[in-house]
C-alpha positions in Angstrom: -40.5 140.4 75.7 -40.6 142.8 72.7 -44.3 142.0 72.1 -45.1 142.9 75.7 -43.3 146.2 75.3 -45.1 147.0 72.0 -48.4 146.1 73.6 -47.7 148.4 76.6 -46.8 151.3 74.2 -50.0 150.8 72.2 -52.1 150.9 75.4 -50.3 154.0 76.5 -50.9 155.7 73.2 -54.5 154.8 73.3 -54.9 156.1 76.8 -53.1 159.4 76.0 -55.4 159.8 73.0 -58.5 159.3 75.1 -57.2 161.8 77.7 -56.3 164.3 74.9 -59.8 163.9 73.4 -61.3 164.7 76.9 -59.2 167.9 77.1 -60.4 169.0 73.6 -64.0 168.5 74.8 -63.2 170.7 77.8 -61.7 173.3 75.4 -64.9 173.2 73.3 -67.0 174.0 76.4 -64.7 176.7 77.6 -64.7 178.3 74.2 -68.5 178.5 74.3 -68.4 179.8 77.9 -66.0 182.6 76.9 -68.1 183.8 74.0 -71.2 183.8 76.2 -69.5 186.1 78.7 -68.9 188.8 76.0 -71.0 191.9 76.5 -73.8 192.6 73.9 -73.0 195.2 71.3 -75.5 197.8 72.6 -74.7 201.5 73.3 -74.6 203.0 76.8 -77.1 205.5 78.0 -74.7 208.5 78.0 -72.8 209.7 75.0 -69.7 212.0 75.4 -69.8 215.3 73.5 -66.4 214.6 71.9 -63.6 212.0 71.9 -59.9 211.8 71.1 -58.7 208.9 69.0 -55.1 208.0 68.9 -53.7 205.6 66.2 -50.0 204.7 66.0 -49.0 203.6 62.6 -45.9 202.2 61.0 -45.8 201.1 57.3 -49.5 200.8 57.1 -50.1 201.9 53.5 -52.3 198.8 52.9 -54.6 199.5 55.8 -54.6 203.1 57.0 -56.9 204.4 54.3 -59.6 201.8 55.0 -59.4 202.6 58.7 -59.9 206.3 58.2 -62.8 205.8 55.8 -64.5 203.4 58.2 -64.3 206.1 60.9 -65.7 208.8 58.5 -68.7 206.6 58.0 -69.5 206.4 61.7 -72.8 207.9 63.0 -70.8 209.4 65.9 -69.0 212.3 64.2 -67.5 214.5 67.0 -64.0 213.0 67.2 -60.5 214.1 66.6 -58.3 211.5 65.0 -54.5 211.7 65.7 -52.4 209.4 63.5 -48.9 209.1 64.9 -46.5 207.9 62.2 -43.6 205.9 63.6 -41.0 206.6 60.9 -42.8 204.8 58.1 -40.8 204.0 55.0 -43.8 203.3 52.8 -46.6 205.5 51.5 -48.3 205.9 54.9 -47.5 209.6 55.4 -48.8 210.6 52.0 -52.1 208.7 52.5 -52.7 210.2 55.9 -51.9 213.7 54.8 -54.3 213.4 51.8 -57.2 212.5 54.2 -56.1 215.2 56.7 -56.2 217.9 54.0 -59.9 217.0 53.3 -61.1 216.3 56.9 -60.3 218.8 59.7 -60.8 216.2 62.4 -57.6 214.3 61.3 -54.2 215.2 62.6 -50.8 213.8 61.4 -47.8 213.6 63.6 -44.5 211.9 62.7 -41.8 210.6 65.1 -38.4 209.5 63.9 -36.7 208.1 67.0 -37.9 205.9 69.9 -36.1 206.4 73.3 -34.1 203.5 74.4 -36.2 201.1 76.5 -39.5 202.3 75.2 -42.2 200.4 73.4 -42.6 202.0 69.9 -46.4 201.8 70.1 -46.6 203.3 73.6 -44.2 206.1 72.7 -46.2 207.0 69.7 -49.4 207.0 71.7 -47.9 209.3 74.4 -46.6 211.7 71.8 -50.0 211.9 70.2 -51.6 212.7 73.5 -48.9 215.3 74.4 -49.4 217.1 71.1 -53.2 217.0 70.8 -54.9 216.3 74.2 -56.0 219.6 75.6 -57.8 218.0 78.6 -61.3 218.6 77.2 -62.0 215.1 75.9 -64.0 213.0 78.4 -63.2 209.7 76.5 -60.0 208.5 74.9 -60.0 205.9 72.1 -57.1 203.8 71.0 -57.3 202.1 67.5 -54.7 200.2 65.6 -54.1 201.3 62.1 -55.3 198.0 60.6 -58.7 198.2 62.3 -61.8 198.5 60.2 -65.1 199.6 61.7 -67.7 197.5 59.9 -70.9 199.1 61.2 -71.8 202.7 61.5 -72.6 202.4 65.2 -69.3 200.8 66.3 -67.6 203.9 67.6 -70.8 205.1 69.3 -71.1 201.7 71.2 -67.5 201.9 72.3 -67.4 205.5 73.6 -70.9 205.5 75.1 -70.3 202.3 77.1 -67.0 203.7 78.4 -68.6 207.0 79.3 -71.7 205.4 80.9 -69.9 202.8 83.0 -66.7 204.8 83.6 -64.8 201.8 82.3 -62.3 200.3 79.9 -64.3 199.0 77.0 -62.9 196.8 74.2 -64.4 194.8 71.3 -63.7 191.3 70.4 -62.9 191.8 66.7 -63.0 189.5 63.7 -59.5 188.6 62.7 -59.2 189.2 58.9 -56.6 187.1 57.0 -55.3 187.8 53.5 -53.6 184.4 53.1 -54.2 180.8 54.0 -51.1 180.8 56.2 -52.6 183.6 58.2 -55.8 181.6 58.6 -53.9 178.5 59.7 -52.2 180.4 62.6 -55.1 182.6 63.6 -57.5 179.6 64.0 -55.2 178.2 66.6 -54.6 181.5 68.4 -58.4 182.3 68.6 -59.1 178.8 69.9 -56.5 178.9 72.6 -57.3 182.5 73.6 -60.9 181.7 74.4 -60.4 178.1 75.7 -57.5 178.7 78.0 -57.7 182.4 78.8 -61.4 183.1 78.1 -63.6 185.8 79.6 -65.5 183.2 81.6 -62.6 182.9 83.9 -62.4 185.2 86.9 -58.6 185.4 86.6 -58.8 186.7 83.1 -56.8 190.0 82.8 -56.7 191.1 79.2 -58.7 192.9 76.5 -58.2 193.6 72.8 -55.6 196.3 72.6 -56.4 197.0 68.9 -59.7 198.8 69.7 -60.6 200.2 73.1 -62.0 203.2 74.8 -61.6 204.6 78.3 -62.7 207.6 80.3 -60.1 210.3 81.0 -60.6 209.7 84.7 -59.8 206.0 84.6 -57.0 206.5 82.1 -55.0 208.8 84.3 -55.9 206.9 87.4 -54.0 204.0 85.7 -51.1 206.4 85.1 -51.8 206.5 81.3 -49.6 204.7 78.8 -46.5 206.3 80.4 -46.9 203.9 83.4 -46.4 201.0 81.0 -43.7 202.6 78.7 -41.5 199.5 78.5 -44.2 196.8 78.2 -44.2 194.6 75.1 -47.9 193.6 75.7 -49.2 196.8 77.1 -52.9 195.9 76.9 -52.4 193.0 79.2 -50.2 195.1 81.6 -52.9 197.7 81.7 -55.6 195.1 82.3 -53.7 193.5 85.2 -53.2 196.9 86.9 -56.9 197.8 86.3 -58.0 194.6 88.0 -55.9 195.4 91.0 -57.6 198.8 91.2 -61.0 197.1 90.7 -61.6 199.1 87.5 -64.5 197.8 85.4 -63.3 196.1 82.1 -65.9 195.3 79.5 -65.2 193.2 76.3 -68.0 193.5 73.7 -68.9 190.9 71.2 -67.8 192.9 68.1 -67.4 190.1 65.5 -70.0 191.9 63.3 -68.8 195.4 64.2 -65.1 195.5 63.9 -62.2 193.6 62.3 -58.5 193.7 62.4 -56.0 192.3 59.9 -53.7 189.6 61.2 -50.2 188.9 59.9 -50.0 187.2 56.5 -46.8 185.1 57.0 -45.9 182.4 59.5 -42.7 184.4 60.3 -44.7 187.5 61.3 -47.1 185.3 63.3 -44.1 183.8 65.2 -42.7 187.2 65.9 -46.1 188.3 67.2 -46.3 185.1 69.4 -42.8 185.8 70.8 -44.0 189.3 71.8 -47.2 188.0 73.4 -45.3 185.2 75.2 -42.3 187.3 76.2 -43.4 187.9 79.8 -44.1 184.1 80.3 -40.8 183.1 78.6 -38.8 185.7 80.6 -40.0 184.3 84.0 -40.0 180.6 83.1 -37.0 178.3 83.4 -35.6 176.6 80.2 -36.5 173.2 81.6 -40.1 174.2 82.2 -40.3 175.7 78.7 -39.1 172.5 77.2 -41.7 170.6 79.2 -44.5 172.9 78.0 -43.3 172.6 74.4 -43.4 168.8 74.6 -46.9 168.9 76.1 -48.1 171.2 73.3 -46.5 169.0 70.7 -48.2 165.9 72.0 -51.5 167.8 72.5 -51.8 168.8 68.8 -50.0 165.8 67.2 -51.8 163.1 69.3 -54.2 162.2 66.4 -51.2 161.6 64.1 -49.3 159.6 66.8 -52.3 157.4 67.4 -52.9 157.0 63.7 -49.3 155.8 63.2 -49.7 153.4 66.1 -52.8 152.0 64.5 -50.7 150.5 61.8 -49.6 148.0 64.3 -52.9 147.7 66.2 -56.0 148.6 64.1 -58.0 148.9 67.4 -56.5 152.4 67.7 -58.0 153.6 64.4 -61.4 154.7 65.9 -59.6 156.3 68.9 -57.4 158.3 66.6 -60.3 159.3 64.4 -62.4 160.5 67.4 -59.4 162.4 68.8 -59.0 164.1 65.4 -62.7 164.9 64.9 -63.0 166.6 68.3 -59.8 168.6 67.8 -61.1 169.8 64.4 -64.5 170.6 65.9 -63.0 172.9 68.5 -61.0 174.8 66.0 -64.0 174.9 63.6 -65.6 177.3 66.1 -62.7 179.7 65.4 -63.0 179.4 61.6 -66.7 180.2 61.8 -66.1 183.1 64.1 -63.5 184.7 61.8 -65.1 183.4 58.6 -62.0 181.4 57.6 -61.5 178.3 55.5 -62.3 175.0 57.1 -58.9 173.8 55.9 -57.3 175.8 58.8 -59.2 173.6 61.3 -58.4 170.4 59.4 -54.7 171.0 59.5 -54.3 171.8 63.2 -52.4 168.6 64.1 -49.6 170.0 61.9 -49.9 173.8 62.2 -50.2 173.5 66.0 -46.5 172.7 66.1 -45.7 176.4 65.6 -46.6 177.0 69.3 -43.9 174.8 70.9 -41.4 175.9 68.3 -42.1 179.6 69.3 -41.7 178.7 73.0 -38.3 177.3 72.4 -37.0 180.0 70.1 -35.1 182.8 71.9 -34.3 185.7 69.6 -34.5 189.4 69.2 -38.0 190.6 69.5 -39.2 192.7 66.5 -42.3 194.7 65.5 -42.6 195.8 61.9 -38.9 195.8 61.4 -38.1 197.6 64.6 -36.0 195.9 67.3 -37.7 195.9 70.7 -35.6 196.4 73.8 -38.5 196.6 76.3 -38.9 194.8 79.6 -41.2 191.8 79.5 
């Protein structure tokens, strides 16, 4: 009787591994399909006479100087850059003021308090617009403080396409990592973003909020950031509303044009994941979240499970190996895209467990030390 049960379990493990391998093959195809749907990095036919750039910043002393210098090297020069300092406790204010004293296009604004119920990032953006938008800028640009424009034509491509097509235009950046831990997490996130929510899908409603441009007409047709004041993932909320209004959204292949720095520690990555997943978690029952977590655990750990079962039945060894090879192959696309170490793809059966853990954790949302009280 026991032998029959063991044999049944071995067959089940083998079948699950084959199914899992098939899913990873689909992920590989969808990843490619998503990348092919990205717009080419070519400028539009029309160029605005000037643009306003808003950059919220909090404790960005390691990044803000590089961001400013990359903007100063752009071949599109007629911009005003407003950096809104969200009560930084590091050297961010001094760095920004130093650049502002040498470059008349740079403005510095500091805010100390965030109104209850507001997203800190959105409030900073709104304050920047209130103080420095005089209504004469045909295109508005929103850049995160850790963004680096790699090529001199990056800004021109963004603003000219937004102006030409009267659209929201974003760039798919390269995610830069300073630590191996960062690479381990970002490899998984890039893979799942393109495979599950890629731009090849008609229902896709998101863009990269770290770097985007929009015409003034479209921005205020959407209600501006004020309409999304309490959203944790404001770029997705904006994209969803834009789709309802049938507003054109373009995402450009910007891997060679722009990069943004991802979080260095696993803790920061989990906090970011909790913010990204907050809308889903808020509207999903605990039972369903547990079910999703179990599926994610099995999906990533299946090669290990099958390998353990092969100790009893060696026939499972090639099945486990194939499952692992395909899983690594899918994630290798992300490592090549972001120029990360292959190790981050090789370890995905283990590092993938961060996702189900994040789904199950229910805690205070945070962003750079600030508690978030926004609606999801």
